[in-house]
PQR file of N, CA, C, O and H, with PARSE charges and radii, in Angstrom:
ATOM      1  N   UNK A   1      46.016-142.563  53.272 -0.4000 1.5000
ATOM      2  CA  UNK A   1      47.225-142.285  54.035 -0.0000 2.0000
ATOM      3  C   UNK A   1      47.401-143.389  55.069  0.5500 1.7000
ATOM      4  O   UNK A   1      46.500-143.674  55.857 -0.5500 1.4000
ATOM      5  N   UNK A   2      48.559-143.992  55.048 -0.4000 1.5000
ATOM      6  CA  UNK A   2      48.786-145.095  55.977 -0.0000 2.0000
ATOM      7  C   UNK A   2      49.296-144.569  57.321  0.5500 1.7000
ATOM      8  O   UNK A   2      49.556-143.376  57.483 -0.5500 1.4000
ATOM      9  H   UNK A   2      49.291-143.760  54.408  0.4000 1.0000
ATOM     10  N   UNK A   3      49.424-145.452  58.241 -0.4000 1.5000
ATOM     11  CA  UNK A   3      49.787-145.100  59.610 -0.0000 2.0000
ATOM     12  C   UNK A   3      51.161-144.447  59.680  0.5500 1.7000
ATOM     13  O   UNK A   3      51.341-143.493  60.438 -0.5500 1.4000
ATOM     14  H   UNK A   3      49.213-146.420  58.110  0.4000 1.0000
ATOM     15  N   UNK A   4      52.109-144.917  58.935 -0.4000 1.5000
ATOM     16  CA  UNK A   4      53.470-144.363  58.947 -0.0000 2.0000
ATOM     17  C   UNK A   4      53.452-142.920  58.444  0.5500 1.7000
ATOM     18  O   UNK A   4      54.116-142.054  59.014 -0.5500 1.4000
ATOM     19  H   UNK A   4      51.963-145.692  58.320  0.4000 1.0000
ATOM     20  N   UNK A   5      52.700-142.663  57.388 -0.4000 1.5000
ATOM     21  CA  UNK A   5      52.607-141.300  56.861 -0.0000 2.0000
ATOM     22  C   UNK A   5      51.950-140.361  57.875  0.5500 1.7000
ATOM     23  O   UNK A   5      52.362-139.212  58.034 -0.5500 1.4000
ATOM     24  H   UNK A   5      52.161-143.366  56.925  0.4000 1.0000
ATOM     25  N   UNK A   6      50.934-140.866  58.547 -0.4000 1.5000
ATOM     26  CA  UNK A   6      50.257-140.064  59.566 -0.0000 2.0000
ATOM     27  C   UNK A   6      51.213-139.746  60.720  0.5500 1.7000
ATOM     28  O   UNK A   6      51.255-138.622  61.221 -0.5500 1.4000
ATOM     29  H   UNK A   6      50.599-141.800  58.418  0.4000 1.0000
ATOM     30  N   UNK A   7      51.968-140.750  61.124 -0.4000 1.5000
ATOM     31  CA  UNK A   7      52.935-140.531  62.208 -0.0000 2.0000
ATOM     32  C   UNK A   7      54.012-139.531  61.786  0.5500 1.7000
ATOM     33  O   UNK A   7      54.415-138.673  62.571 -0.5500 1.4000
ATOM     34  H   UNK A   7      51.935-141.663  60.717  0.4000 1.0000
ATOM     35  N   UNK A   8      54.473-139.650  60.538 -0.4000 1.5000
ATOM     36  CA  UNK A   8      55.472-138.703  60.040 -0.0000 2.0000
ATOM     37  C   UNK A   8      54.915-137.285  60.045  0.5500 1.7000
ATOM     38  O   UNK A   8      55.620-136.338  60.395 -0.5500 1.4000
ATOM     39  H   UNK A   8      54.146-140.347  59.900  0.4000 1.0000
ATOM     40  N   UNK A   9      53.658-137.138  59.658 -0.4000 1.5000
ATOM     41  CA  UNK A   9      53.011-135.830  59.647 -0.0000 2.0000
ATOM     42  C   UNK A   9      52.905-135.264  61.062  0.5500 1.7000
ATOM     43  O   UNK A   9      53.193-134.089  61.289 -0.5500 1.4000
ATOM     44  H   UNK A   9      53.085-137.907  59.373  0.4000 1.0000
ATOM     45  N   UNK A  10      52.497-136.092  61.998 -0.4000 1.5000
ATOM     46  CA  UNK A  10      52.393-135.661  63.391 -0.0000 2.0000
ATOM     47  C   UNK A  10      53.764-135.256  63.933  0.5500 1.7000
ATOM     48  O   UNK A  10      53.900-134.237  64.611 -0.5500 1.4000
ATOM     49  H   UNK A  10      52.263-137.047  61.814  0.4000 1.0000
ATOM     50  N   UNK A  11      54.766-136.060  63.628 -0.4000 1.5000
ATOM     51  CA  UNK A  11      56.126-135.754  64.095 -0.0000 2.0000
ATOM     52  C   UNK A  11      56.634-134.456  63.469  0.5500 1.7000
ATOM     53  O   UNK A  11      57.258-133.639  64.144 -0.5500 1.4000
ATOM     54  H   UNK A  11      54.656-136.888  63.078  0.4000 1.0000
ATOM     55  N   UNK A  12      56.365-134.271  62.183 -0.4000 1.5000
ATOM     56  CA  UNK A  12      56.768-133.029  61.517 -0.0000 2.0000
ATOM     57  C   UNK A  12      56.108-131.814  62.183  0.5500 1.7000
ATOM     58  O   UNK A  12      56.755-130.791  62.408 -0.5500 1.4000
ATOM     59  H   UNK A  12      55.857-134.935  61.634  0.4000 1.0000
ATOM     60  N   UNK A  13      54.833-131.941  62.490 -0.4000 1.5000
ATOM     61  CA  UNK A  13      54.131-130.839  63.155 -0.0000 2.0000
ATOM     62  C   UNK A  13      54.709-130.582  64.548  0.5500 1.7000
ATOM     63  O   UNK A  13      54.852-129.432  64.965 -0.5500 1.4000
ATOM     64  H   UNK A  13      54.307-132.772  62.307  0.4000 1.0000
ATOM     65  N   UNK A  14      55.037-131.650  65.256 -0.4000 1.5000
ATOM     66  CA  UNK A  14      55.624-131.494  66.590 -0.0000 2.0000
ATOM     67  C   UNK A  14      56.991-130.805  66.504  0.5500 1.7000
ATOM     68  O   UNK A  14      57.309-129.942  67.321 -0.5500 1.4000
ATOM     69  H   UNK A  14      54.921-132.584  64.917  0.4000 1.0000
ATOM     70  N   UNK A  15      57.790-131.193  65.511 -0.4000 1.5000
ATOM     71  CA  UNK A  15      59.107-130.580  65.315 -0.0000 2.0000
ATOM     72  C   UNK A  15      58.949-129.106  64.968  0.5500 1.7000
ATOM     73  O   UNK A  15      59.673-128.261  65.494 -0.5500 1.4000
ATOM     74  H   UNK A  15      57.532-131.894  64.847  0.4000 1.0000
ATOM     75  N   UNK A  16      58.005-128.795  64.086 -0.4000 1.5000
ATOM     76  CA  UNK A  16      57.748-127.400  63.730 -0.0000 2.0000
ATOM     77  C   UNK A  16      57.344-126.589  64.965  0.5500 1.7000
ATOM     78  O   UNK A  16      57.838-125.482  65.179 -0.5500 1.4000
ATOM     79  H   UNK A  16      57.417-129.481  63.659  0.4000 1.0000
ATOM     80  N   UNK A  17      56.455-127.142  65.760 -0.4000 1.5000
ATOM     81  CA  UNK A  17      55.998-126.455  66.969 -0.0000 2.0000
ATOM     82  C   UNK A  17      57.152-126.282  67.958  0.5500 1.7000
ATOM     83  O   UNK A  17      57.302-125.232  68.583 -0.5500 1.4000
ATOM     84  H   UNK A  17      56.053-128.042  65.586  0.4000 1.0000
ATOM     85  N   UNK A  18      57.953-127.321  68.084 -0.4000 1.5000
ATOM     86  CA  UNK A  18      59.125-127.230  68.971 -0.0000 2.0000
ATOM     87  C   UNK A  18      60.061-126.116  68.508  0.5500 1.7000
ATOM     88  O   UNK A  18      60.539-125.331  69.326 -0.5500 1.4000
ATOM     89  H   UNK A  18      57.831-128.174  67.576  0.4000 1.0000
ATOM     90  N   UNK A  19      60.322-126.044  67.221 -0.4000 1.5000
ATOM     91  CA  UNK A  19      61.208-125.009  66.690 -0.0000 2.0000
ATOM     92  C   UNK A  19      60.640-123.603  66.918  0.5500 1.7000
ATOM     93  O   UNK A  19      61.380-122.674  67.240 -0.5500 1.4000
ATOM     94  H   UNK A  19      59.934-126.682  66.556  0.4000 1.0000
ATOM     95  N   UNK A  20      59.323-123.459  66.748 -0.4000 1.5000
ATOM     96  CA  UNK A  20      58.684-122.169  67.009 -0.0000 2.0000
ATOM     97  C   UNK A  20      58.838-121.788  68.492  0.5500 1.7000
ATOM     98  O   UNK A  20      59.185-120.653  68.820 -0.5500 1.4000
ATOM     99  H   UNK A  20      58.722-124.214  66.486  0.4000 1.0000
ATOM    100  N   UNK A  21      58.578-122.742  69.360 -0.4000 1.5000
ATOM    101  CA  UNK A  21      58.685-122.493  70.797 -0.0000 2.0000
ATOM    102  C   UNK A  21      60.133-122.185  71.202  0.5500 1.7000
ATOM    103  O   UNK A  21      60.388-121.333  72.052 -0.5500 1.4000
ATOM    104  H   UNK A  21      58.296-123.663  69.094  0.4000 1.0000
ATOM    105  N   UNK A  22      61.061-122.891  70.579 -0.4000 1.5000
ATOM    106  CA  UNK A  22      62.474-122.651  70.869 -0.0000 2.0000
ATOM    107  C   UNK A  22      62.868-121.229  70.459  0.5500 1.7000
ATOM    108  O   UNK A  22      63.557-120.529  71.201 -0.5500 1.4000
ATOM    109  H   UNK A  22      60.854-123.584  69.888  0.4000 1.0000
ATOM    110  N   UNK A  23      62.426-120.813  69.279 -0.4000 1.5000
ATOM    111  CA  UNK A  23      62.736-119.466  68.806 -0.0000 2.0000
ATOM    112  C   UNK A  23      62.102-118.413  69.723  0.5500 1.7000
ATOM    113  O   UNK A  23      62.742-117.420  70.070 -0.5500 1.4000
ATOM    114  H   UNK A  23      61.866-121.382  68.676  0.4000 1.0000
ATOM    115  N   UNK A  24      60.862-118.632  70.104 -0.4000 1.5000
ATOM    116  CA  UNK A  24      60.186-117.712  71.014 -0.0000 2.0000
ATOM    117  C   UNK A  24      60.911-117.655  72.359  0.5500 1.7000
ATOM    118  O   UNK A  24      61.077-116.583  72.941 -0.5500 1.4000
ATOM    119  H   UNK A  24      60.342-119.438  69.822  0.4000 1.0000
ATOM    120  N   UNK A  25      61.334-118.803  72.835 -0.4000 1.5000
ATOM    121  CA  UNK A  25      62.064-118.872  74.103 -0.0000 2.0000
ATOM    122  C   UNK A  25      63.368-118.078  74.017  0.5500 1.7000
ATOM    123  O   UNK A  25      63.717-117.345  74.943 -0.5500 1.4000
ATOM    124  H   UNK A  25      61.200-119.674  72.362  0.4000 1.0000
ATOM    125  N   UNK A  26      64.076-118.227  72.914 -0.4000 1.5000
ATOM    126  CA  UNK A  26      65.329-117.488  72.726 -0.0000 2.0000
ATOM    127  C   UNK A  26      65.080-115.983  72.698  0.5500 1.7000
ATOM    128  O   UNK A  26      65.858-115.212  73.259 -0.5500 1.4000
ATOM    129  H   UNK A  26      63.793-118.822  72.162  0.4000 1.0000
ATOM    130  N   UNK A  27      63.994-115.568  72.043 -0.4000 1.5000
ATOM    131  CA  UNK A  27      63.649-114.147  71.999 -0.0000 2.0000
ATOM    132  C   UNK A  27      63.304-113.621  73.393  0.5500 1.7000
ATOM    133  O   UNK A  27      63.700-112.517  73.769 -0.5500 1.4000
ATOM    134  H   UNK A  27      63.362-116.195  71.587  0.4000 1.0000
ATOM    135  N   UNK A  28      62.572-114.416  74.140 -0.4000 1.5000
ATOM    136  CA  UNK A  28      62.198-114.006  75.497 -0.0000 2.0000
ATOM    137  C   UNK A  28      63.432-113.905  76.394  0.5500 1.7000
ATOM    138  O   UNK A  28      63.533-112.993  77.215 -0.5500 1.4000
ATOM    139  H   UNK A  28      62.251-115.312  73.835  0.4000 1.0000
ATOM    140  N   UNK A  29      64.355-114.828  76.240 -0.4000 1.5000
ATOM    141  CA  UNK A  29      65.593-114.761  77.023 -0.0000 2.0000
ATOM    142  C   UNK A  29      66.391-113.515  76.661  0.5500 1.7000
ATOM    143  O   UNK A  29      66.959-112.857  77.533 -0.5500 1.4000
ATOM    144  H   UNK A  29      64.273-115.568  75.573  0.4000 1.0000
ATOM    145  N   UNK A  30      66.429-113.199  75.382 -0.4000 1.5000
ATOM    146  CA  UNK A  30      67.143-111.998  74.943 -0.0000 2.0000
ATOM    147  C   UNK A  30      66.492-110.746  75.532  0.5500 1.7000
ATOM    148  O   UNK A  30      67.182-109.823  75.966 -0.5500 1.4000
ATOM    149  H   UNK A  30      65.968-113.733  74.674  0.4000 1.0000
ATOM    150  N   UNK A  31      65.166-110.723  75.542 -0.4000 1.5000
ATOM    151  CA  UNK A  31      64.453-109.587  76.134 -0.0000 2.0000
ATOM    152  C   UNK A  31      64.727-109.492  77.634  0.5500 1.7000
ATOM    153  O   UNK A  31      64.917-108.404  78.176 -0.5500 1.4000
ATOM    154  H   UNK A  31      64.606-111.472  75.189  0.4000 1.0000
ATOM    155  N   UNK A  32      64.743-110.648  78.291 -0.4000 1.5000
ATOM    156  CA  UNK A  32      65.017-110.674  79.719 -0.0000 2.0000
ATOM    157  C   UNK A  32      66.423-110.166  80.010  0.5500 1.7000
ATOM    158  O   UNK A  32      66.621-109.381  80.937 -0.5500 1.4000
ATOM    159  H   UNK A  32      64.588-111.532  77.851  0.4000 1.0000
ATOM    160  N   UNK A  33      67.387-110.604  79.236 -0.4000 1.5000
ATOM    161  CA  UNK A  33      68.768-110.155  79.426 -0.0000 2.0000
ATOM    162  C   UNK A  33      68.893-108.652  79.202  0.5500 1.7000
ATOM    163  O   UNK A  33      69.616-107.971  79.930 -0.5500 1.4000
ATOM    164  H   UNK A  33      67.226-111.243  78.483  0.4000 1.0000
ATOM    165  N   UNK A  34      68.193-108.137  78.202 -0.4000 1.5000
ATOM    166  CA  UNK A  34      68.201-106.695  77.942 -0.0000 2.0000
ATOM    167  C   UNK A  34      67.588-105.945  79.117  0.5500 1.7000
ATOM    168  O   UNK A  34      68.121-104.925  79.555 -0.5500 1.4000
ATOM    169  H   UNK A  34      67.606-108.690  77.611  0.4000 1.0000
ATOM    170  N   UNK A  35      66.473-106.446  79.625 -0.4000 1.5000
ATOM    171  CA  UNK A  35      65.812-105.800  80.756 -0.0000 2.0000
ATOM    172  C   UNK A  35      66.707-105.833  81.999  0.5500 1.7000
ATOM    173  O   UNK A  35      66.769-104.853  82.741 -0.5500 1.4000
ATOM    174  H   UNK A  35      66.040-107.275  79.269  0.4000 1.0000
ATOM    175  N   UNK A  36      67.392-106.942  82.228 -0.4000 1.5000
ATOM    176  CA  UNK A  36      68.289-107.042  83.376 -0.0000 2.0000
ATOM    177  C   UNK A  36      69.453-106.064  83.245  0.5500 1.7000
ATOM    178  O   UNK A  36      69.868-105.459  84.233 -0.5500 1.4000
ATOM    179  H   UNK A  36      67.341-107.739  81.625  0.4000 1.0000
ATOM    180  N   UNK A  37      69.978-105.906  82.041 -0.4000 1.5000
ATOM    181  CA  UNK A  37      71.065-104.951  81.811 -0.0000 2.0000
ATOM    182  C   UNK A  37      70.584-103.526  82.066  0.5500 1.7000
ATOM    183  O   UNK A  37      71.289-102.727  82.683 -0.5500 1.4000
ATOM    184  H   UNK A  37      69.641-106.398  81.238  0.4000 1.0000
ATOM    185  N   UNK A  38      69.377-103.210  81.588 -0.4000 1.5000
ATOM    186  CA  UNK A  38      68.817-101.887  81.822 -0.0000 2.0000
ATOM    187  C   UNK A  38      68.611-101.654  83.318  0.5500 1.7000
ATOM    188  O   UNK A  38      68.862-100.561  83.825 -0.5500 1.4000
ATOM    189  H   UNK A  38      68.804-103.859  81.087  0.4000 1.0000
ATOM    190  N   UNK A  39      68.160-102.675  84.008 -0.4000 1.5000
ATOM    191  CA  UNK A  39      67.953-102.567  85.452 -0.0000 2.0000
ATOM    192  C   UNK A  39      69.277-102.282  86.151  0.5500 1.7000
ATOM    193  O   UNK A  39      69.355-101.409  87.015 -0.5500 1.4000
ATOM    194  H   UNK A  39      67.956-103.564  83.596  0.4000 1.0000
ATOM    195  N   UNK A  40      70.307-103.013  85.777 -0.4000 1.5000
ATOM    196  CA  UNK A  40      71.625-102.794  86.374 -0.0000 2.0000
ATOM    197  C   UNK A  40      72.131-101.382  86.089  0.5500 1.7000
ATOM    198  O   UNK A  40      72.672-100.717  86.972 -0.5500 1.4000
ATOM    199  H   UNK A  40      70.244-103.723  85.075  0.4000 1.0000
ATOM    200  N   UNK A  41      71.951-100.935  84.851 -0.4000 1.5000
ATOM    201  CA  UNK A  41      72.371 -99.581  84.483 -0.0000 2.0000
ATOM    202  C   UNK A  41      71.624 -98.538  85.304  0.5500 1.7000
ATOM    203  O   UNK A  41      72.212 -97.559  85.764 -0.5500 1.4000
ATOM    204  H   UNK A  41      71.511-101.475  84.133  0.4000 1.0000
ATOM    205  N   UNK A  42      70.323 -98.754  85.484 -0.4000 1.5000
ATOM    206  CA  UNK A  42      69.521 -97.816  86.265 -0.0000 2.0000
ATOM    207  C   UNK A  42      69.922 -97.829  87.742  0.5500 1.7000
ATOM    208  O   UNK A  42      69.919 -96.784  88.394 -0.5500 1.4000
ATOM    209  H   UNK A  42      69.845 -99.549  85.110  0.4000 1.0000
ATOM    210  N   UNK A  43      70.264 -98.997  88.269 -0.4000 1.5000
ATOM    211  CA  UNK A  43      70.706 -99.066  89.661 -0.0000 2.0000
ATOM    212  C   UNK A  43      72.011 -98.304  89.852  0.5500 1.7000
ATOM    213  O   UNK A  43      72.198 -97.623  90.861 -0.5500 1.4000
ATOM    214  H   UNK A  43      70.266 -99.845  87.740  0.4000 1.0000
ATOM    215  N   UNK A  44      72.907 -98.418  88.888 -0.4000 1.5000
ATOM    216  CA  UNK A  44      74.166 -97.664  88.952 -0.0000 2.0000
ATOM    217  C   UNK A  44      73.861 -96.169  88.904  0.5500 1.7000
ATOM    218  O   UNK A  44      74.429 -95.386  89.665 -0.5500 1.4000
ATOM    219  H   UNK A  44      72.756 -98.970  88.068  0.4000 1.0000
ATOM    220  N   UNK A  45      72.968 -95.785  88.011 -0.4000 1.5000
ATOM    221  CA  UNK A  45      72.610 -94.361  87.878 -0.0000 2.0000
ATOM    222  C   UNK A  45      71.975 -93.846  89.166  0.5500 1.7000
ATOM    223  O   UNK A  45      72.265 -92.728  89.594 -0.5500 1.4000
ATOM    224  H   UNK A  45      72.507 -96.421  87.393  0.4000 1.0000
ATOM    225  N   UNK A  46      71.122 -94.639  89.780 -0.4000 1.5000
ATOM    226  CA  UNK A  46      70.488 -94.245  91.039 -0.0000 2.0000
ATOM    227  C   UNK A  46      71.551 -94.013  92.108  0.5500 1.7000
ATOM    228  O   UNK A  46      71.499 -93.020  92.833 -0.5500 1.4000
ATOM    229  H   UNK A  46      70.887 -95.547  89.432  0.4000 1.0000
ATOM    230  N   UNK A  47      72.511 -94.924  92.207 -0.4000 1.5000
ATOM    231  CA  UNK A  47      73.574 -94.765  93.203 -0.0000 2.0000
ATOM    232  C   UNK A  47      74.379 -93.497  92.936  0.5500 1.7000
ATOM    233  O   UNK A  47      74.735 -92.775  93.867 -0.5500 1.4000
ATOM    234  H   UNK A  47      72.553 -95.731  91.618  0.4000 1.0000
ATOM    235  N   UNK A  48      74.665 -93.225  91.651 -0.4000 1.5000
ATOM    236  CA  UNK A  48      75.390 -92.012  91.296 -0.0000 2.0000
ATOM    237  C   UNK A  48      74.606 -90.771  91.721  0.5500 1.7000
ATOM    238  O   UNK A  48      75.168 -89.829  92.278 -0.5500 1.4000
ATOM    239  H   UNK A  48      74.375 -93.812  90.895  0.4000 1.0000
ATOM    240  N   UNK A  49      73.306 -90.784  91.450 -0.4000 1.5000
ATOM    241  CA  UNK A  49      72.466 -89.639  91.805 -0.0000 2.0000
ATOM    242  C   UNK A  49      72.336 -89.484  93.313  0.5500 1.7000
ATOM    243  O   UNK A  49      72.325 -88.364  93.823 -0.5500 1.4000
ATOM    244  H   UNK A  49      72.849 -91.549  90.997  0.4000 1.0000
ATOM    245  N   UNK A  50      72.238 -90.597  94.028 -0.4000 1.5000
ATOM    246  CA  UNK A  50      72.163 -90.522  95.489 -0.0000 2.0000
ATOM    247  C   UNK A  50      73.448 -89.931  96.058  0.5500 1.7000
ATOM    248  O   UNK A  50      73.405 -89.105  96.970 -0.5500 1.4000
ATOM    249  H   UNK A  50      72.247 -91.507  93.613  0.4000 1.0000
ATOM    250  N   UNK A  51      74.586 -90.352  95.523 -0.4000 1.5000
ATOM    251  CA  UNK A  51      75.865 -89.819  95.975 -0.0000 2.0000
ATOM    252  C   UNK A  51      75.967 -88.330  95.664  0.5500 1.7000
ATOM    253  O   UNK A  51      76.425 -87.543  96.493 -0.5500 1.4000
ATOM    254  H   UNK A  51      74.621 -91.023  94.782  0.4000 1.0000
ATOM    255  N   UNK A  52      75.545 -87.957  94.486 -0.4000 1.5000
ATOM    256  CA  UNK A  52      75.563 -86.539  94.113 -0.0000 2.0000
ATOM    257  C   UNK A  52      74.658 -85.727  95.023  0.5500 1.7000
ATOM    258  O   UNK A  52      75.031 -84.641  95.468 -0.5500 1.4000
ATOM    259  H   UNK A  52      75.173 -88.596  93.813  0.4000 1.0000
ATOM    260  N   UNK A  53      73.476 -86.248  95.300 -0.4000 1.5000
ATOM    261  CA  UNK A  53      72.540 -85.571  96.198 -0.0000 2.0000
ATOM    262  C   UNK A  53      73.144 -85.391  97.577  0.5500 1.7000
ATOM    263  O   UNK A  53      73.053 -84.319  98.175 -0.5500 1.4000
ATOM    264  H   UNK A  53      73.174 -87.130  94.939  0.4000 1.0000
ATOM    265  N   UNK A  54      73.758 -86.448  98.073 -0.4000 1.5000
ATOM    266  CA  UNK A  54      74.391 -86.389  99.391 -0.0000 2.0000
ATOM    267  C   UNK A  54      75.505 -85.334  99.405  0.5500 1.7000
ATOM    268  O   UNK A  54      75.616 -84.553 100.349 -0.5500 1.4000
ATOM    269  H   UNK A  54      73.831 -87.319  97.588  0.4000 1.0000
ATOM    270  N   UNK A  55      76.311 -85.320  98.368 -0.4000 1.5000
ATOM    271  CA  UNK A  55      77.401 -84.342  98.271 -0.0000 2.0000
ATOM    272  C   UNK A  55      76.852 -82.919  98.218  0.5500 1.7000
ATOM    273  O   UNK A  55      77.352 -82.025  98.900 -0.5500 1.4000
ATOM    274  H   UNK A  55      76.221 -85.955  97.600  0.4000 1.0000
ATOM    275  N   UNK A  56      75.825 -82.721  97.406 -0.4000 1.5000
ATOM    276  CA  UNK A  56      75.240 -81.389  97.276 -0.0000 2.0000
ATOM    277  C   UNK A  56      74.548 -80.946  98.564  0.5500 1.7000
ATOM    278  O   UNK A  56      74.589 -79.767  98.917 -0.5500 1.4000
ATOM    279  H   UNK A  56      75.418 -83.447  96.852  0.4000 1.0000
ATOM    280  N   UNK A  57      73.915 -81.881  99.265 -0.4000 1.5000
ATOM    281  CA  UNK A  57      73.306 -81.544 100.552 -0.0000 2.0000
ATOM    282  C   UNK A  57      74.369 -81.086 101.546  0.5500 1.7000
ATOM    283  O   UNK A  57      74.156 -80.115 102.273 -0.5500 1.4000
ATOM    284  H   UNK A  57      73.882 -82.839  98.979  0.4000 1.0000
ATOM    285  N   UNK A  58      75.498 -81.764 101.585 -0.4000 1.5000
ATOM    286  CA  UNK A  58      76.586 -81.373 102.482 -0.0000 2.0000
ATOM    287  C   UNK A  58      77.119 -79.998 102.110  0.5500 1.7000
ATOM    288  O   UNK A  58      77.409 -79.179 102.983 -0.5500 1.4000
ATOM    289  H   UNK A  58      75.671 -82.552 100.995  0.4000 1.0000
ATOM    290  N   UNK A  59      77.247 -79.749 100.820 -0.4000 1.5000
ATOM    291  CA  UNK A  59      77.718 -78.443 100.366 -0.0000 2.0000
ATOM    292  C   UNK A  59      76.740 -77.344 100.779  0.5500 1.7000
ATOM    293  O   UNK A  59      77.157 -76.292 101.263 -0.5500 1.4000
ATOM    294  H   UNK A  59      77.012 -80.414 100.111  0.4000 1.0000
ATOM    295  N   UNK A  60      75.459 -77.580 100.592 -0.4000 1.5000
ATOM    296  CA  UNK A  60      74.441 -76.597 100.973 -0.0000 2.0000
ATOM    297  C   UNK A  60      74.462 -76.367 102.478  0.5500 1.7000
ATOM    298  O   UNK A  60      74.395 -75.227 102.937 -0.5500 1.4000
ATOM    299  H   UNK A  60      75.120 -78.434 100.199  0.4000 1.0000
ATOM    300  N   UNK A  61      74.556 -77.442 103.238 -0.4000 1.5000
ATOM    301  CA  UNK A  61      74.619 -77.299 104.702 -0.0000 2.0000
ATOM    302  C   UNK A  61      75.826 -76.466 105.117  0.5500 1.7000
ATOM    303  O   UNK A  61      75.723 -75.628 106.013 -0.5500 1.4000
ATOM    304  H   UNK A  61      74.610 -78.368 102.865  0.4000 1.0000
ATOM    305  N   UNK A  62      76.950 -76.687 104.480 -0.4000 1.5000
ATOM    306  CA  UNK A  62      78.162 -75.923 104.793 -0.0000 2.0000
ATOM    307  C   UNK A  62      77.971 -74.451 104.432  0.5500 1.7000
ATOM    308  O   UNK A  62      78.373 -73.567 105.188 -0.5500 1.4000
ATOM    309  H   UNK A  62      77.033 -77.368 103.752  0.4000 1.0000
ATOM    310  N   UNK A  63      77.370 -74.196 103.302 -0.4000 1.5000
ATOM    311  CA  UNK A  63      77.112 -72.813 102.900 -0.0000 2.0000
ATOM    312  C   UNK A  63      76.143 -72.121 103.864  0.5500 1.7000
ATOM    313  O   UNK A  63      76.319 -70.947 104.193 -0.5500 1.4000
ATOM    314  H   UNK A  63      77.043 -74.914 102.688  0.4000 1.0000
ATOM    315  N   UNK A  64      75.140 -72.843 104.307 -0.4000 1.5000
ATOM    316  CA  UNK A  64      74.190 -72.278 105.280 -0.0000 2.0000
ATOM    317  C   UNK A  64      74.922 -71.934 106.578  0.5500 1.7000
ATOM    318  O   UNK A  64      74.686 -70.874 107.158 -0.5500 1.4000
ATOM    319  H   UNK A  64      74.997 -73.796 104.040  0.4000 1.0000
ATOM    320  N   UNK A  65      75.800 -72.812 107.033 -0.4000 1.5000
ATOM    321  CA  UNK A  65      76.570 -72.539 108.249 -0.0000 2.0000
ATOM    322  C   UNK A  65      77.418 -71.282 108.077  0.5500 1.7000
ATOM    323  O   UNK A  65      77.509 -70.456 108.985 -0.5500 1.4000
ATOM    324  H   UNK A  65      75.992 -73.673 106.563  0.4000 1.0000
ATOM    325  N   UNK A  66      78.030 -71.145 106.919 -0.4000 1.5000
ATOM    326  CA  UNK A  66      78.860 -69.967 106.652 -0.0000 2.0000
ATOM    327  C   UNK A  66      78.021 -68.686 106.668  0.5500 1.7000
ATOM    328  O   UNK A  66      78.405 -67.680 107.264 -0.5500 1.4000
ATOM    329  H   UNK A  66      77.957 -71.816 106.181  0.4000 1.0000
ATOM    330  N   UNK A  67      76.868 -68.750 105.998 -0.4000 1.5000
ATOM    331  CA  UNK A  67      75.995 -67.577 105.957 -0.0000 2.0000
ATOM    332  C   UNK A  67      75.533 -67.223 107.363  0.5500 1.7000
ATOM    333  O   UNK A  67      75.550 -66.050 107.736 -0.5500 1.4000
ATOM    334  H   UNK A  67      76.556 -69.567 105.514  0.4000 1.0000
ATOM    335  N   UNK A  68      75.127 -68.195 108.138 -0.4000 1.5000
ATOM    336  CA  UNK A  68      74.697 -67.937 109.518 -0.0000 2.0000
ATOM    337  C   UNK A  68      75.843 -67.341 110.328  0.5500 1.7000
ATOM    338  O   UNK A  68      75.659 -66.393 111.091 -0.5500 1.4000
ATOM    339  H   UNK A  68      75.113 -69.148 107.835  0.4000 1.0000
ATOM    340  N   UNK A  69      77.027 -67.916 110.144 -0.4000 1.5000
ATOM    341  CA  UNK A  69      78.190 -67.391 110.863 -0.0000 2.0000
ATOM    342  C   UNK A  69      78.453 -65.952 110.499  0.5500 1.7000
ATOM    343  O   UNK A  69      78.730 -65.140 111.382 -0.5500 1.4000
ATOM    344  H   UNK A  69      77.176 -68.686 109.524  0.4000 1.0000
ATOM    345  N   UNK A  70      78.377 -65.608 109.229 -0.4000 1.5000
ATOM    346  CA  UNK A  70      78.579 -64.233 108.782 -0.0000 2.0000
ATOM    347  C   UNK A  70      77.495 -63.305 109.317  0.5500 1.7000
ATOM    348  O   UNK A  70      77.780 -62.173 109.709 -0.5500 1.4000
ATOM    349  H   UNK A  70      78.153 -66.268 108.511  0.4000 1.0000
ATOM    350  N   UNK A  71      76.246 -63.787 109.333 -0.4000 1.5000
ATOM    351  CA  UNK A  71      75.145 -62.962 109.865 -0.0000 2.0000
ATOM    352  C   UNK A  71      75.319 -62.717 111.356  0.5500 1.7000
ATOM    353  O   UNK A  71      75.068 -61.616 111.845 -0.5500 1.4000
ATOM    354  H   UNK A  71      76.015 -64.706 109.015  0.4000 1.0000
ATOM    355  N   UNK A  72      75.746 -63.738 112.067 -0.4000 1.5000
ATOM    356  CA  UNK A  72      75.945 -63.605 113.504 -0.0000 2.0000
ATOM    357  C   UNK A  72      77.088 -62.615 113.790  0.5500 1.7000
ATOM    358  O   UNK A  72      77.000 -61.837 114.740 -0.5500 1.4000
ATOM    359  H   UNK A  72      75.950 -64.632 111.669  0.4000 1.0000
ATOM    360  N   UNK A  73      78.132 -62.634 113.001 -0.4000 1.5000
ATOM    361  CA  UNK A  73      79.252 -61.705 113.170 -0.0000 2.0000
ATOM    362  C   UNK A  73      78.798 -60.279 112.942  0.5500 1.7000
ATOM    363  O   UNK A  73      79.233 -59.374 113.654 -0.5500 1.4000
ATOM    364  H   UNK A  73      78.204 -63.267 112.229  0.4000 1.0000
ATOM    365  N   UNK A  74      77.921 -60.054 111.954 -0.4000 1.5000
ATOM    366  CA  UNK A  74      77.437 -58.704 111.661 -0.0000 2.0000
ATOM    367  C   UNK A  74      76.521 -58.189 112.765  0.5500 1.7000
ATOM    368  O   UNK A  74      76.482 -56.990 113.043 -0.5500 1.4000
ATOM    369  H   UNK A  74      77.567 -60.789 111.375  0.4000 1.0000
ATOM    370  N   UNK A  75      75.779 -59.112 113.396 -0.4000 1.5000
ATOM    371  CA  UNK A  75      74.865 -58.713 114.464 -0.0000 2.0000
ATOM    372  C   UNK A  75      75.641 -58.275 115.703  0.5500 1.7000
ATOM    373  O   UNK A  75      75.136 -57.466 116.482 -0.5500 1.4000
ATOM    374  H   UNK A  75      75.811 -60.086 113.169  0.4000 1.0000
ATOM    375  N   UNK A  76      76.834 -58.779 115.903 -0.4000 1.5000
ATOM    376  CA  UNK A  76      77.623 -58.450 117.100 -0.0000 2.0000
ATOM    377  C   UNK A  76      78.195 -57.111 116.990  0.5500 1.7000
ATOM    378  O   UNK A  76      78.890 -56.660 117.900 -0.5500 1.4000
ATOM    379  H   UNK A  76      77.243 -59.436 115.270  0.4000 1.0000
TER
END
């Protein structure tokens, strides 16, 4: 095997390795993008749940005030 053939073989191997790494990189980017989308979706869901919790807490507090008011009226 002469020097040119050896160089061609080395270059072919480098190209193959580059293509493998490129494909792996693309897969990793796709996974990262999916994870970021899931994170964003979860952050939206958390905000929705926090708002719901806040609303329900206010409703419960209002109901407690009403019950206390009714109990106080009955005691009088």
